[in-house]
C-alpha positions as CSV (number, residue, x, y, z in Angstrom):
1,M,-0.1,-0.2,0.3
2,D,2.9,1.7,0.3
3,S,4.3,2.1,-3.0
4,A,1.0,3.1,-4.2
5,C,0.5,6.3,-1.2
6,D,4.5,7.0,-3.1
7,A,3.8,7.1,-6.8
8,A,0.7,9.0,-5.8
9,A,2.8,11.1,-3.9
10,K,5.3,11.8,-6.5
11,L,2.1,12.4,-9.2
12,Q,1.6,16.5,-8.2
13,Q,-1.5,17.8,-9.5
14,S,0.2,20.6,-12.5
15,P,-1.6,23.9,-13.1
16,D,-2.6,23.0,-16.6
17,P,-5.8,20.3,-15.7
18,K,-4.4,18.3,-18.3
19,R,-1.1,17.6,-17.5
20,T,0.2,15.6,-14.8
21,V,4.1,17.1,-13.2
22,I,6.2,14.0,-12.6
23,E,9.2,14.6,-10.8
24,G,12.0,13.7,-13.1
25,A,14.8,14.2,-15.7
26,V,12.1,15.0,-18.8
27,K,13.9,13.5,-22.4
28,K,11.8,15.3,-25.5
29,R,11.7,13.0,-28.0
30,K,12.4,14.4,-31.7
31,P,9.4,14.3,-33.5
32,I,8.2,11.9,-36.1
33,R,8.5,13.0,-39.8
34,P,6.3,11.7,-42.5
35,S,7.4,10.0,-45.4
36,Q,10.4,12.9,-46.7
37,S,10.3,13.7,-50.2
38,R,13.3,15.8,-51.5
39,S,10.8,19.2,-52.0
40,D,10.2,18.6,-48.7
41,I,11.9,21.5,-46.5
42,Y,11.8,21.8,-42.9
43,A,11.6,25.0,-40.9
44,T,13.6,26.0,-37.6
45,R,14.4,29.3,-35.6
46,E,17.6,29.4,-36.4
47,P,17.9,33.0,-38.3
48,R,20.9,31.7,-39.7
49,K,18.8,28.8,-42.5
50,F,17.1,31.3,-43.6
51,Q,18.7,32.7,-46.2
52,S,20.1,28.5,-47.8
53,H,15.9,27.6,-47.2
54,V,15.0,30.1,-49.6
55,N,17.5,29.2,-51.5
56,R,16.9,25.6,-51.2
57,A,13.3,26.3,-52.6
58,R,13.6,28.9,-55.5
59,K,16.5,25.6,-56.8
60,L,14.0,23.2,-56.9
61,L,11.0,25.7,-58.3
62,L,12.9,26.9,-61.2
63,N,16.3,24.8,-61.9
64,R,14.8,21.3,-60.5
65,N,11.7,22.1,-62.9
66,Y,9.7,20.1,-59.4
67,P,5.7,20.5,-59.8
68,S,5.4,21.8,-55.5
69,V,8.0,22.3,-52.8
70,T,6.8,22.1,-49.0
71,I,7.9,23.7,-46.2
72,H,6.5,22.7,-42.8
73,G,7.3,24.3,-39.8
74,L,6.4,22.6,-36.0
75,G,5.7,25.0,-32.6
76,A,8.3,27.8,-32.9
77,A,9.5,27.5,-36.3
78,I,5.7,28.0,-37.5
79,P,7.1,32.4,-37.8
80,Q,10.2,31.4,-39.7
81,A,8.3,29.2,-42.0
82,I,5.6,31.6,-42.7
83,K,8.6,34.1,-43.4
84,I,10.7,31.4,-45.9
85,S,7.5,30.8,-47.9
86,N,6.7,34.7,-48.3
87,A,10.7,34.9,-48.9
88,V,10.2,32.8,-51.9
89,K,6.9,34.2,-53.5
90,A,8.2,37.7,-53.2
91,S,11.4,36.0,-55.1
92,L,10.0,34.8,-57.2
93,G,7.9,37.7,-58.3
94,D,3.9,36.4,-56.8
95,Q,4.2,33.4,-59.4
96,T,3.5,31.1,-56.8
97,T,0.5,29.9,-54.9
98,M,-0.2,28.5,-51.4
99,D,-1.4,26.1,-50.4
100,V,-1.5,26.5,-46.4
101,T,-2.8,23.9,-43.6
102,T,-2.7,23.8,-40.2
103,D,-2.0,20.2,-38.3
104,T,-1.8,19.0,-34.2
105,V,0.8,17.0,-33.8
106,N,1.1,14.9,-30.7
107,M,4.8,14.5,-29.5
108,Y,6.3,12.2,-27.1
109,D,8.4,12.8,-24.5
110,D,10.0,10.5,-21.9
111,I,10.6,11.1,-18.3
112,V,12.9,9.1,-16.4
113,P,12.0,9.5,-12.5
114,A,15.8,10.3,-10.5
115,D,15.0,7.0,-8.6
116,P,16.6,4.1,-10.8
117,S,14.1,1.5,-9.5
118,E,12.0,3.0,-11.0
119,D,10.4,2.6,-14.4
120,I,10.2,5.3,-17.4
121,V,7.2,7.0,-18.0
122,T,6.1,7.6,-21.7
123,Q,4.0,11.6,-21.8
124,V,2.8,12.7,-24.9
125,R,1.8,16.5,-24.9
126,Q,0.5,17.8,-28.7
127,N,2.3,21.1,-30.6
128,S,1.2,23.0,-33.9
129,A,2.0,23.1,-36.5
130,I,2.3,24.2,-40.2
131,H,2.1,23.2,-43.7
132,I,2.8,25.2,-46.8
133,R,2.6,23.5,-50.5
134,M,3.7,26.1,-53.1
135,T,3.0,25.6,-57.2
136,L,3.9,27.6,-59.7
137,P,1.8,27.9,-62.3
138,D,1.6,26.1,-64.9
139,K,1.9,28.8,-67.2
140,L,5.6,29.8,-65.9
141,R,6.8,26.1,-66.0
142,T,6.0,25.5,-69.1
143,L,8.1,28.7,-70.1
144,I,10.9,27.5,-67.6
145,T,11.7,24.2,-69.3
146,A,11.6,25.4,-73.3
147,K,14.0,27.1,-72.4
148,R,16.2,24.5,-71.3
């Protein structure tokens, strides 16, 4: 009976009624990515990668003749994904169309208790995501391929 009381003591009610606080070290797992293609660009919060993401999207649309490029942003990287897509659109003279979808992604955390005899607990949390699909109009794509 004491072990049940100890477990109940370690599970404390957090200010957020949806979560219980568990004592221990939290190790956040990497988010699960859907199947990737070469036309997927994953935005990060790092501002130094901004121009390389813009250049890669332009190269895929113009030089590599991909029909579309999808820019993904998760959590705090959502504003950066929006900035990247707007910069690509502006650099192509507003010739691209953007299809924007939002999503909620389940993320998993491992909670390692301070006592090594206890089991590791997995916690699920949710995070917002954005997916911006950029495409060139068919007329512009045919002009680009005709020049080659």
